[in-house]
C-alpha positions as CSV (number, residue, x, y, z in Angstrom):
1,M,-2.0,-21.8,-4.1
2,L,-3.3,-20.6,-0.7
3,I,-1.3,-17.7,0.8
4,N,-0.9,-17.7,4.6
5,W,-0.1,-14.1,5.4
6,D,0.7,-14.9,9.0
7,S,3.6,-17.1,7.8
8,L,5.3,-14.4,5.7
9,P,8.0,-12.2,7.1
10,K,6.8,-8.7,8.0
11,V,8.9,-5.6,7.5
12,Q,8.2,-1.9,8.3
13,G,5.8,-0.3,5.9
14,M,6.3,3.1,4.2
15,R,5.7,4.9,7.5
16,A,6.4,4.4,11.2
17,G,3.4,2.5,12.7
18,S,2.8,0.3,9.7
19,S,4.1,-3.2,8.6
20,R,3.8,-5.2,5.4
21,G,4.3,-8.6,4.1
22,G,4.2,-9.4,0.4
23,I,4.2,-12.0,-2.3
24,C,5.3,-11.8,-6.0
25,G,4.5,-13.8,-9.1
26,D,5.8,-13.3,-12.6
27,K,3.1,-10.7,-13.5
28,I,1.4,-9.6,-10.3
29,S,2.3,-8.9,-6.7
30,A,0.3,-8.3,-3.5
31,V,1.2,-6.7,-0.2
32,R,-0.8,-6.9,3.1
33,V,-0.4,-3.6,5.0
34,E,-1.3,-3.2,8.7
35,T,-1.4,0.4,9.9
36,S,-1.8,1.4,13.6
37,P,-4.0,4.4,14.6
38,D,-0.9,6.3,15.6
39,A,1.0,5.8,12.4
40,D,3.1,8.8,11.1
41,F,1.7,10.2,7.9
42,D,3.7,12.9,6.0
43,G,1.1,13.5,3.2
44,K,3.9,13.1,0.6
45,T,2.5,11.6,-2.6
46,H,4.3,9.2,-4.9
47,W,3.6,7.6,-8.3
48,H,4.6,4.6,-10.4
49,D,3.9,3.0,-13.7
50,N,2.1,0.0,-12.1
51,E,-1.7,-0.4,-11.9
52,Q,-2.7,-0.7,-8.3
53,L,-5.7,-2.0,-6.4
54,L,-6.2,-1.3,-2.7
55,V,-8.7,-3.8,-1.1
56,M,-9.8,-2.8,2.4
57,I,-10.0,-5.6,5.0
58,S,-10.7,-3.6,8.2
59,G,-10.7,-0.1,9.5
60,M,-10.5,3.0,7.4
61,V,-7.8,4.8,5.4
62,R,-7.8,8.3,4.0
63,L,-6.2,8.6,0.5
64,R,-5.1,11.4,-1.7
65,I,-5.3,10.4,-5.4
66,D,-4.2,13.3,-7.7
67,D,-6.3,16.2,-6.5
68,K,-9.0,14.2,-4.7
69,E,-9.2,12.9,-1.1
70,I,-11.3,9.8,-0.3
71,E,-12.0,7.5,2.6
72,A,-11.9,3.7,2.0
73,H,-13.6,1.5,4.5
74,A,-13.8,-2.3,5.0
75,G,-15.0,-4.0,1.9
76,D,-14.1,-1.1,-0.4
77,M,-11.7,-1.4,-3.4
78,V,-9.8,1.5,-4.9
79,F,-8.1,1.6,-8.3
80,F,-5.0,3.7,-8.9
81,P,-4.2,4.1,-12.6
82,P,-0.6,4.1,-13.8
83,G,1.0,7.5,-13.1
84,A,-1.6,8.6,-10.5
85,H,0.0,10.7,-7.7
86,H,-1.3,9.1,-4.5
87,A,-0.7,8.6,-0.8
88,A,-2.3,7.3,2.3
89,I,-2.8,10.3,4.5
90,G,-4.5,8.9,7.6
91,V,-6.4,6.1,9.2
92,G,-9.4,5.8,11.5
93,P,-9.3,5.2,15.2
94,Q,-8.9,1.4,14.8
95,G,-6.1,1.7,12.2
96,A,-6.4,-0.1,8.9
97,V,-5.6,-3.5,7.2
98,Y,-5.6,-3.7,3.5
99,Y,-4.2,-5.4,0.5
100,E,-2.3,-3.6,-2.3
101,I,-2.2,-5.5,-5.6
102,F,0.1,-4.5,-8.4
103,A,0.5,-5.3,-12.1
104,P,3.1,-5.6,-13.3
105,A,4.6,-7.2,-10.3
106,R,6.6,-5.2,-7.8
107,P,9.4,-7.3,-6.3
108,D,10.7,-4.1,-4.7
109,Q,8.0,-4.7,-2.0
110,L,9.6,-7.9,-0.8
111,P,11.8,-8.2,2.2
112,G,15.5,-8.5,1.2
113,W,15.0,-6.7,-2.2
114,V,18.2,-4.9,-3.0
115,G,17.3,-3.5,-6.4
116,A,15.8,-0.1,-7.2
117,S,12.3,0.9,-6.1
118,V,9.8,1.9,-8.8
119,L,8.4,4.7,-6.5
120,R,8.8,8.3,-7.6
121,F,8.1,10.8,-4.9
122,D,6.6,14.2,-5.4
123,K,8.1,17.3,-3.8
124,R,5.8,18.8,-1.1
């Protein structure tokens, strides 16, 4: 099945200045995130029990994963193990576009979801 990301509804992402659209299967889900250069980052980390891959499409995103900071650029892939405390903490001057892939699936990322989120936020 070919996914046409442009045909999916977009909603605000986790921060002002970002948007996302997502798909969800029985065992895996994916979200396309577009973040503008002026997005508002609070540095607050979160965690969940899902495995997560971040696949960079364009631009650059700065990430905090546990006690490390990294930059991911177009073509890079980043793995977040279950329970890793992580956050996007900034983007480059062109912003960033990337996919987040989750297993098990995260239907809480879909527009219209009314159930509980799997995210657990750290106090900072």
